[in-house]
N, CA and C atoms as an extended XYZ file, in Angstrom:
471
Properties=species:S:1:pos:R:3:atomname:S:1:resname:S:1:resid:I:1 pbc="F F F"
N        27.154       27.268       63.991 N   UNK     1
C        26.683       27.360       62.823 CA  UNK     1
C        26.078       26.407       62.661 C   UNK     1
N        26.648       24.668       62.555 N   UNK     2
C        25.955       24.201       62.018 CA  UNK     2
C        24.847       24.387       63.162 C   UNK     2
N        24.857       24.549       64.561 N   UNK     3
C        23.799       24.185       65.269 CA  UNK     3
C        21.785       25.310       64.610 C   UNK     3
N        23.096       26.041       64.404 N   UNK     4
C        21.788       27.420       63.875 CA  UNK     4
C        21.384       26.467       63.129 C   UNK     4
N        21.759       25.682       62.043 N   UNK     5
C        21.083       25.754       60.171 CA  UNK     5
C        20.227       24.645       60.747 C   UNK     5
N        20.638       23.583       61.958 N   UNK     6
C        19.533       22.642       62.300 CA  UNK     6
C        18.568       22.810       62.825 C   UNK     6
N        18.980       24.306       63.581 N   UNK     7
C        17.228       24.503       64.189 CA  UNK     7
C        16.262       25.018       63.272 C   UNK     7
N        17.221       26.306       61.832 N   UNK     8
C        16.185       26.643       61.121 CA  UNK     8
C        15.154       25.463       59.932 C   UNK     8
N        16.490       24.399       60.374 N   UNK     9
C        16.120       23.542       59.034 CA  UNK     9
C        14.289       23.163       59.995 C   UNK     9
N        14.631       22.279       61.224 N   UNK    10
C        13.228       22.270       62.662 CA  UNK    10
C        12.518       23.033       62.529 C   UNK    10
N        13.072       24.216       62.170 N   UNK    11
C        11.800       25.196       62.538 CA  UNK    11
C        10.789       25.693       61.313 C   UNK    11
N        11.636       25.336       60.478 N   UNK    12
C        11.093       25.241       59.064 CA  UNK    12
C        10.145       23.970       58.514 C   UNK    12
N        10.938       23.179       59.057 N   UNK    13
C         9.507       21.999       58.519 CA  UNK    13
C         8.456       22.020       60.096 C   UNK    13
N         8.409       22.843       60.621 N   UNK    14
C         7.366       23.092       61.588 CA  UNK    14
C         6.133       23.905       61.169 C   UNK    14
N         6.560       24.380       60.227 N   UNK    15
C         6.234       25.419       59.983 CA  UNK    15
C         6.092       26.653       60.145 C   UNK    15
N         6.923       26.609       60.562 N   UNK    16
C         7.423       27.937       62.212 CA  UNK    16
C         6.622       28.404       62.662 C   UNK    16
N         6.318       27.290       63.450 N   UNK    17
C         5.425       27.206       64.559 CA  UNK    17
C         5.960       26.481       65.939 C   UNK    17
N         6.988       25.864       66.458 N   UNK    18
C         7.626       25.099       67.006 CA  UNK    18
C         8.638       26.497       67.304 C   UNK    18
N         8.764       26.496       69.675 N   UNK    19
C         9.373       27.514       69.956 CA  UNK    19
C        10.898       26.153       70.264 C   UNK    19
N        11.214       27.245       71.443 N   UNK    20
C        12.637       26.662       72.028 CA  UNK    20
C        12.631       24.872       72.375 C   UNK    20
N        11.423       24.829       73.544 N   UNK    21
C        11.520       23.492       73.836 CA  UNK    21
C        11.610       22.875       73.007 C   UNK    21
N        10.194       22.252       71.581 N   UNK    22
C         9.771       22.040       70.783 CA  UNK    22
C        11.035       21.713       70.216 C   UNK    22
N        11.754       22.561       69.609 N   UNK    23
C        13.190       22.566       69.083 CA  UNK    23
C        14.284       21.825       69.463 C   UNK    23
N        13.960       22.491       71.056 N   UNK    24
C        14.956       21.014       71.455 CA  UNK    24
C        14.825       19.809       71.446 C   UNK    24
N        13.348       19.587       71.678 N   UNK    25
C        12.985       17.902       71.901 CA  UNK    25
C        13.762       17.728       70.909 C   UNK    25
N        13.147       18.002       69.486 N   UNK    26
C        12.731       17.738       68.094 CA  UNK    26
C        14.139       17.647       67.991 C   UNK    26
N        15.478       18.281       67.875 N   UNK    27
C        17.329       18.227       67.570 CA  UNK    27
C        17.016       17.218       69.016 C   UNK    27
N        17.294       17.091       70.050 N   UNK    28
C        17.555       15.727       70.613 CA  UNK    28
C        17.100       14.289       69.546 C   UNK    28
N        16.019       14.436       69.619 N   UNK    29
C        15.294       13.318       68.811 CA  UNK    29
C        15.815       12.525       67.900 C   UNK    29
N        16.254       13.063       66.947 N   UNK    30
C        17.638       12.999       65.444 CA  UNK    30
C        18.537       12.916       66.281 C   UNK    30
N        19.188       13.160       67.612 N   UNK    31
C        20.505       12.789       67.691 CA  UNK    31
C        21.468       14.173       67.381 C   UNK    31
N        20.930       15.605       66.836 N   UNK    32
C        21.835       15.712       66.362 CA  UNK    32
C        22.878       16.962       67.432 C   UNK    32
N        21.853       17.127       68.965 N   UNK    33
C        22.853       17.505       70.131 CA  UNK    33
C        24.102       16.337       70.023 C   UNK    33
N        23.432       14.888       70.649 N   UNK    34
C        24.110       13.780       71.413 CA  UNK    34
C        25.388       13.955       69.803 C   UNK    34
N        25.532       14.249       68.709 N   UNK    35
C        26.408       14.082       67.830 CA  UNK    35
C        27.525       15.150       68.119 C   UNK    35
N        26.595       16.401       68.442 N   UNK    36
C        27.773       17.591       68.648 CA  UNK    36
C        28.604       17.750       69.683 C   UNK    36
N        27.502       17.272       70.751 N   UNK    37
C        28.531       16.858       71.592 CA  UNK    37
C        29.712       16.118       71.987 C   UNK    37
N        29.462       14.382       71.659 N   UNK    38
C        30.516       14.629       70.854 CA  UNK    38
C        31.622       13.985       70.536 C   UNK    38
N        31.343       15.210       69.207 N   UNK    39
C        32.411       15.825       68.439 CA  UNK    39
C        33.006       17.099       69.265 C   UNK    39
N        32.483       17.395       69.865 N   UNK    40
C        32.878       18.108       70.592 CA  UNK    40
C        33.561       18.134       71.823 C   UNK    40
N        33.681       16.548       72.469 N   UNK    41
C        34.161       16.167       73.060 CA  UNK    41
C        33.646       16.743       74.964 C   UNK    41
N        32.192       17.139       74.456 N   UNK    42
C        31.102       17.627       76.045 CA  UNK    42
C        30.548       16.242       76.297 C   UNK    42
N        30.622       16.492       77.989 N   UNK    43
C        29.732       15.121       78.459 CA  UNK    43
C        29.590       16.398       79.726 C   UNK    43
N        27.960       15.656       79.789 N   UNK    44
C        26.941       16.063       81.197 CA  UNK    44
C        27.642       15.441       82.633 C   UNK    44
N        27.539       15.820       83.622 N   UNK    45
C        27.990       14.806       84.614 CA  UNK    45
C        26.323       14.775       85.507 C   UNK    45
N        26.174       13.179       85.526 N   UNK    46
C        25.277       13.605       86.566 CA  UNK    46
C        25.360       13.391       88.002 C   UNK    46
N        23.881       13.748       89.182 N   UNK    47
C        23.398       13.966       90.574 CA  UNK    47
C        24.053       12.877       91.291 C   UNK    47
N        23.650       12.093       90.157 N   UNK    48
C        23.491       10.093       90.685 CA  UNK    48
C        24.802        9.820       91.130 C   UNK    48
N        24.642        9.557       92.506 N   UNK    49
C        25.945        8.794       93.473 CA  UNK    49
C        26.118        7.216       92.413 C   UNK    49
N        27.020        6.449       92.728 N   UNK    50
C        27.318        5.930       92.416 CA  UNK    50
C        26.787        4.305       92.596 C   UNK    50
N        26.328        3.709       92.110 N   UNK    51
C        25.855        2.359       92.547 CA  UNK    51
C        25.766        1.645       94.366 C   UNK    51
N        24.470        1.329       94.764 N   UNK    52
C        25.055        0.615       96.629 CA  UNK    52
C        24.355        0.177       96.489 C   UNK    52
N        24.559       -1.515       96.638 N   UNK    53
C        23.701       -2.421       96.511 CA  UNK    53
C        23.818       -3.026       97.666 C   UNK    53
N        22.395       -3.383       98.426 N   UNK    54
C        22.652       -3.179       99.785 CA  UNK    54
C        21.500       -5.266      100.534 C   UNK    54
N        21.250       -5.900       99.568 N   UNK    55
C        21.596       -7.504       99.573 CA  UNK    55
C        22.889       -8.093       98.746 C   UNK    55
N        23.919       -8.450      100.253 N   UNK    56
C        24.772       -9.162       99.444 CA  UNK    56
C        25.004      -10.217      100.094 C   UNK    56
N        23.966      -11.337       99.010 N   UNK    57
C        24.409      -12.263      100.039 CA  UNK    57
C        25.522      -13.287      100.297 C   UNK    57
N        25.735      -13.991      101.785 N   UNK    58
C        27.459      -14.589      101.716 CA  UNK    58
C        26.821      -16.108      101.014 C   UNK    58
N        27.679      -16.336      100.369 N   UNK    59
C        26.862      -17.671       98.794 CA  UNK    59
C        27.637      -18.781      100.119 C   UNK    59
N        28.700      -18.351      100.886 N   UNK    60
C        28.811      -20.240      101.880 CA  UNK    60
C        27.446      -20.422      102.662 C   UNK    60
N        27.289      -18.914      103.057 N   UNK    61
C        25.931      -19.436      104.048 CA  UNK    61
C        25.455      -20.450      103.466 C   UNK    61
N        24.409      -20.559      103.555 N   UNK    62
C        22.840      -21.439      102.951 CA  UNK    62
C        21.380      -21.037      103.587 C   UNK    62
N        21.292      -21.119      102.037 N   UNK    63
C        19.970      -19.601      102.988 CA  UNK    63
C        19.134      -20.447      103.812 C   UNK    63
N        17.997      -19.482      104.108 N   UNK    64
C        17.604      -19.612      105.625 CA  UNK    64
C        16.441      -20.132      104.684 C   UNK    64
N        15.128      -21.189      105.298 N   UNK    65
C        14.337      -21.340      104.675 CA  UNK    65
C        12.784      -20.359      105.171 C   UNK    65
N        12.734      -20.431      103.713 N   UNK    66
C        11.264      -18.891      104.311 CA  UNK    66
C        10.440      -19.798      104.385 C   UNK    66
N        10.115      -19.482      105.972 N   UNK    67
C         8.593      -19.199      106.531 CA  UNK    67
C         8.305      -18.870      106.238 C   UNK    67
N         7.956      -18.090      105.303 N   UNK    68
C         6.087      -17.856      105.126 CA  UNK    68
C         5.805      -17.912      102.417 C   UNK    68
N         7.256      -19.058      102.890 N   UNK    69
C         7.289      -19.000      101.363 CA  UNK    69
C         6.866      -17.851      100.258 C   UNK    69
N         7.223      -16.074      100.266 N   UNK    70
C         6.816      -15.763       99.871 CA  UNK    70
C         5.638      -15.115       99.593 C   UNK    70
N         4.199      -15.443      100.077 N   UNK    71
C         3.480      -14.855      101.058 CA  UNK    71
C         3.504      -13.661      101.736 C   UNK    71
N         3.490      -12.765      101.731 N   UNK    72
C         2.999      -11.451      102.425 CA  UNK    72
C         2.249      -11.060      103.235 C   UNK    72
N         1.310      -11.949      104.101 N   UNK    73
C         0.256      -11.588      104.036 CA  UNK    73
C        -0.159      -12.136      105.614 C   UNK    73
N        -0.609      -10.895      106.433 N   UNK    74
C        -1.158      -12.225      107.918 CA  UNK    74
C        -2.747      -11.550      108.215 C   UNK    74
N        -3.437      -12.258      108.779 N   UNK    75
C        -4.131      -12.239      109.175 CA  UNK    75
C        -4.818      -11.486      110.316 C   UNK    75
N        -3.713      -11.736      111.203 N   UNK    76
C        -3.408      -10.466      112.896 CA  UNK    76
C        -2.196       -8.863      112.654 C   UNK    76
N        -2.070       -8.681      113.494 N   UNK    77
C        -0.446       -7.684      113.725 CA  UNK    77
C        -0.049       -8.702      114.615 C   UNK    77
N         0.893       -8.483      114.809 N   UNK    78
C         2.337       -9.071      115.062 CA  UNK    78
C         2.036      -10.088      115.052 C   UNK    78
N         1.937      -10.821      113.414 N   UNK    79
C         2.282      -12.211      113.192 CA  UNK    79
C         3.617      -12.523      112.407 C   UNK    79
N         2.694      -11.820      111.205 N   UNK    80
C         4.810      -11.621      110.120 CA  UNK    80
C         5.093       -9.853      110.432 C   UNK    80
N         6.525       -9.411      110.793 N   UNK    81
C         7.211       -8.403      110.154 CA  UNK    81
C         8.216       -8.483      108.869 C   UNK    81
N         7.874       -7.795      107.999 N   UNK    82
C         9.232       -7.820      106.958 CA  UNK    82
C        10.051       -6.606      107.385 C   UNK    82
N        11.489       -7.509      107.062 N   UNK    83
C        11.939       -6.572      106.969 CA  UNK    83
C        13.270       -6.204      105.457 C   UNK    83
N        13.612       -5.325      105.753 N   UNK    84
C        15.139       -4.510      104.776 CA  UNK    84
C        15.457       -3.619      105.111 C   UNK    84
N        16.151       -3.369      103.948 N   UNK    85
C        17.017       -2.135      103.824 CA  UNK    85
C        17.193       -1.298      102.461 C   UNK    85
N        17.757       -0.503      102.706 N   UNK    86
C        17.212        0.949      101.158 CA  UNK    86
C        18.606        1.544      101.492 C   UNK    86
N        18.841        2.798      100.491 N   UNK    87
C        20.026        3.650      101.145 CA  UNK    87
C        18.885        4.944      100.302 C   UNK    87
N        19.699        6.132      101.051 N   UNK    88
C        19.435        7.183      100.882 CA  UNK    88
C        20.294        7.790      100.119 C   UNK    88
N        20.553        8.569       99.276 N   UNK    89
C        22.091        9.421       98.296 CA  UNK    89
C        21.822       10.479       99.565 C   UNK    89
N        22.660       11.270       99.474 N   UNK    90
C        23.032       12.354       99.734 CA  UNK    90
C        24.082       13.297       99.212 C   UNK    90
N        23.973       14.270       99.728 N   UNK    91
C        24.950       14.564       99.220 CA  UNK    91
C        26.573       14.643       99.244 C   UNK    91
N        26.816       14.013      100.685 N   UNK    92
C        27.501       13.637      101.364 CA  UNK    92
C        28.208       12.166      101.261 C   UNK    92
N        27.243       11.185      100.279 N   UNK    93
C        27.217       10.210      100.613 CA  UNK    93
C        25.734        9.452      100.596 C   UNK    93
N        26.025        8.060      101.282 N   UNK    94
C        25.113        7.502      101.233 CA  UNK    94
C        24.898        7.078      102.910 C   UNK    94
N        23.400        7.462      103.335 N   UNK    95
C        22.824        7.008      104.374 CA  UNK    95
C        21.405        5.051      104.044 C   UNK    95
N        21.851        4.671      104.898 N   UNK    96
C        20.986        3.272      104.797 CA  UNK    96
C        19.647        3.203      106.140 C   UNK    96
N        18.588        2.940      105.411 N   UNK    97
C        17.621        2.723      106.255 CA  UNK    97
C        17.392        1.293      106.371 C   UNK    97
N        17.433        1.013      108.130 N   UNK    98
C        17.172       -0.251      107.609 CA  UNK    98
C        15.034       -0.014      108.635 C   UNK    98
N        14.263       -1.446      107.987 N   UNK    99
C        12.773       -0.196      108.389 CA  UNK    99
C        12.398       -2.828      108.460 C   UNK    99
N        11.709       -2.353      109.502 N   UNK   100
C        10.442       -3.601      109.897 CA  UNK   100
C         9.538       -3.201      110.351 C   UNK   100
N         8.737       -3.868      108.700 N   UNK   101
C         7.426       -3.088      108.962 CA  UNK   101
C         5.555       -4.785      108.960 C   UNK   101
N         5.317       -4.554      108.867 N   UNK   102
C         4.110       -4.689      109.997 CA  UNK   102
C         3.167       -5.729      108.678 C   UNK   102
N         2.827       -6.910      108.398 N   UNK   103
C         3.051       -6.819      107.044 CA  UNK   103
C         1.090       -6.929      107.048 C   UNK   103
N         0.357       -6.753      108.277 N   UNK   104
C        -0.837       -7.468      108.559 CA  UNK   104
C        -1.426       -5.725      108.441 C   UNK   104
N        -0.609       -4.304      108.834 N   UNK   105
C        -1.477       -3.424      109.271 CA  UNK   105
C        -0.352       -2.159      108.241 C   UNK   105
N         0.972       -3.249      107.619 N   UNK   106
C         1.365       -2.282      106.544 CA  UNK   106
C         2.342       -1.175      107.199 C   UNK   106
N         2.056       -1.923      108.632 N   UNK   107
C         2.634       -0.203      109.606 CA  UNK   107
C         4.375       -0.332      109.854 C   UNK   107
N         4.973        0.835      110.085 N   UNK   108
C         6.634        0.614      109.769 CA  UNK   108
C         6.622        0.674      111.920 C   UNK   108
N         7.256       -0.847      112.159 N   UNK   109
C         7.023       -1.175      113.588 CA  UNK   109
C         8.685       -0.679      114.095 C   UNK   109
N         9.269       -0.408      113.689 N   UNK   110
C        10.180       -0.287      113.656 CA  UNK   110
C        11.756        0.237      112.415 C   UNK   110
N        12.968        1.090      112.940 N   UNK   111
C        13.318        1.080      111.463 CA  UNK   111
C        14.869        1.943      112.651 C   UNK   111
N        15.401        1.828      112.051 N   UNK   112
C        16.307        2.570      111.891 CA  UNK   112
C        18.425        3.089      111.266 C   UNK   112
N        18.337        4.824      110.886 N   UNK   113
C        19.206        5.431      110.336 CA  UNK   113
C        20.902        4.996      109.885 C   UNK   113
N        21.851        4.680      109.687 N   UNK   114
C        23.041        3.990      109.742 CA  UNK   114
C        23.557        5.195      109.184 C   UNK   114
N        25.790        5.402      109.139 N   UNK   115
C        25.669        5.913      107.640 CA  UNK   115
C        27.236        4.546      107.526 C   UNK   115
N        26.379        3.369      108.035 N   UNK   116
C        27.247        1.980      107.150 CA  UNK   116
C        26.081        0.958      107.269 C   UNK   116
N        25.779       -0.323      106.004 N   UNK   117
C        25.049       -0.634      106.585 CA  UNK   117
C        25.344       -2.269      107.675 C   UNK   117
N        25.554       -1.927      108.360 N   UNK   118
C        25.997       -3.157      109.807 CA  UNK   118
C        25.290       -4.016      109.946 C   UNK   118
N        25.126       -5.037      110.633 N   UNK   119
C        24.481       -5.842      111.710 CA  UNK   119
C        23.126       -4.703      112.727 C   UNK   119
N        24.811       -4.106      113.190 N   UNK   120
C        23.722       -3.238      114.415 CA  UNK   120
C        22.942       -2.476      113.693 C   UNK   120
N        22.546       -1.991      112.711 N   UNK   121
C        21.780       -1.323      112.237 CA  UNK   121
C        20.312       -2.241      112.427 C   UNK   121
N        20.531       -2.874      111.709 N   UNK   122
C        19.210       -3.866      111.100 CA  UNK   122
C        18.983       -4.781      112.605 C   UNK   122
N        19.310       -4.985      113.447 N   UNK   123
C        18.840       -4.721      115.186 CA  UNK   123
C        18.905       -4.085      116.094 C   UNK   123
N        18.815       -2.573      115.442 N   UNK   124
C        18.499       -0.969      116.172 CA  UNK   124
C        16.923       -1.229      115.613 C   UNK   124
N        16.958       -1.509      113.857 N   UNK   125
C        16.067       -1.952      113.792 CA  UNK   125
C        14.322       -3.011      114.489 C   UNK   125
N        14.851       -4.022      114.249 N   UNK   126
C        14.061       -4.607      115.476 CA  UNK   126
C        13.821       -4.869      116.340 C   UNK   126
N        15.128       -4.096      117.457 N   UNK   127
C        15.040       -3.795      118.650 CA  UNK   127
C        13.896       -2.867      118.783 C   UNK   127
N        13.775       -2.506      118.225 N   UNK   128
C        12.952       -1.131      117.936 CA  UNK   128
C        11.609       -1.184      118.154 C   UNK   128
N        11.163       -2.341      117.059 N   UNK   129
C         9.840       -2.899      116.837 CA  UNK   129
C         9.565       -4.066      117.644 C   UNK   129
N        10.322       -4.246      118.703 N   UNK   130
C        10.178       -5.471      119.610 CA  UNK   130
C         9.884       -4.273      120.222 C   UNK   130
N        11.073       -3.278      121.474 N   UNK   131
C        10.280       -2.659      123.212 CA  UNK   131
C         9.012       -2.023      122.440 C   UNK   131
N         8.388       -1.295      120.664 N   UNK   132
C         7.100       -0.786      120.761 CA  UNK   132
C         5.730       -1.944      120.889 C   UNK   132
N         5.761       -3.052      119.888 N   UNK   133
C         5.222       -3.209      119.544 CA  UNK   133
C         5.002       -4.925      120.707 C   UNK   133
N         6.132       -5.626      121.624 N   UNK   134
C         6.276       -6.558      122.431 CA  UNK   134
C         5.686       -7.915      122.048 C   UNK   134
N         5.507       -8.376      121.220 N   UNK   135
C         5.266       -9.650      120.648 CA  UNK   135
C         5.497      -11.123      121.083 C   UNK   135
N         4.036      -11.960      121.375 N   UNK   136
C         4.119      -12.539      122.392 CA  UNK   136
C         5.817      -14.089      121.315 C   UNK   136
N         5.048      -14.109      119.779 N   UNK   137
C         5.444      -14.376      119.053 CA  UNK   137
C         5.976      -14.225      117.822 C   UNK   137
N         6.290      -14.082      116.713 N   UNK   138
C         5.900      -13.199      115.686 CA  UNK   138
C         6.747      -14.250      114.727 C   UNK   138
N         6.614      -13.745      113.606 N   UNK   139
C         7.621      -14.606      112.493 CA  UNK   139
C         8.262      -13.118      111.737 C   UNK   139
N         9.291      -12.704      112.044 N   UNK   140
C        10.196      -12.018      110.881 CA  UNK   140
C        11.403      -12.420      110.343 C   UNK   140
N        10.917      -12.040      108.817 N   UNK   141
C        11.345      -12.278      108.086 CA  UNK   141
C        11.818      -10.760      106.906 C   UNK   141
N        13.486      -11.274      106.596 N   UNK   142
C        14.362      -10.098      105.735 CA  UNK   142
C        14.709      -11.097      104.537 C   UNK   142
N        15.032      -10.183      103.462 N   UNK   143
C        16.283      -10.569      102.745 CA  UNK   143
C        17.326      -11.472      103.034 C   UNK   143
N        17.137      -11.878      102.236 N   UNK   144
C        18.629      -13.311      102.223 CA  UNK   144
C        20.229      -12.001      102.321 C   UNK   144
N        20.221      -11.127      102.957 N   UNK   145
C        21.397      -10.380      102.545 CA  UNK   145
C        22.764      -10.635      103.434 C   UNK   145
N        23.568       -9.762      103.911 N   UNK   146
C        24.880      -11.346      104.771 CA  UNK   146
C        24.939       -9.989      105.928 C   UNK   146
N        23.728       -8.625      106.136 N   UNK   147
C        24.006       -7.879      107.226 CA  UNK   147
C        23.800       -8.651      109.001 C   UNK   147
N        25.014       -9.394      109.812 N   UNK   148
C        25.350      -10.180      110.900 CA  UNK   148
C        24.334      -11.387      110.695 C   UNK   148
N        23.814      -11.605      109.656 N   UNK   149
C        23.136      -13.271      109.604 CA  UNK   149
C        22.019      -13.592      109.352 C   UNK   149
N        21.522      -12.519      108.980 N   UNK   150
C        20.355      -12.334      109.102 CA  UNK   150
C        19.574      -12.288      107.152 C   UNK   150
N        19.746      -13.509      107.280 N   UNK   151
C        19.673      -14.136      106.239 CA  UNK   151
C        18.555      -15.265      106.785 C   UNK   151
N        17.949      -14.923      107.663 N   UNK   152
C        17.349      -15.991      108.199 CA  UNK   152
C        15.768      -15.408      108.409 C   UNK   152
N        14.732      -15.977      108.331 N   UNK   153
C        13.302      -15.323      109.407 CA  UNK   153
C        13.011      -16.297      111.193 C   UNK   153
N        13.103      -14.986      111.152 N   UNK   154
C        12.844      -16.051      113.063 CA  UNK   154
C        11.752      -15.695      113.056 C   UNK   154
N        11.540      -17.334      114.044 N   UNK   155
C         9.894      -17.314      114.233 CA  UNK   155
C         9.344      -17.366      115.848 C   UNK   155
N        10.499      -17.474      116.690 N   UNK   156
C        10.235      -16.896      118.603 CA  UNK   156
C        11.511      -15.620      118.940 C   UNK   156
N        10.211      -15.302      119.381 N   UNK   157
C        11.327      -14.156      119.278 CA  UNK   157
C        11.203      -13.826      121.270 C   UNK   157
């Protein structure tokens, strides 16, 4: 009954032009819906899973020197590769994706999927890049994450 009265008031305030979408937005903006839900102890369930951290720096290890000084630009292919890891939420949990990208072409040169965030996953992506590109020398830059000590830039592979 309380909600019905709020709906009637919002409809009258709009010169009786608002339909359901605008009435709902109006009630949400005024906080009426949130207050009623709190009073009835009703909460929604988010489809989002728990937050996942993909960079966990080992505080005991010194950070590796940044060979590119945070400038991720290359003049030629296979000069600089940039690597990172991210997660993909699924209904059954997280999948992890390690990617190696060529800074010049912006092309993904190596990648690997896995169910755990491990050094093997990072190495699989790097090995794919090495196998497909076969560089003579390359700077491989990654973040300061903890996967198998990949908190460094490698200059000659």
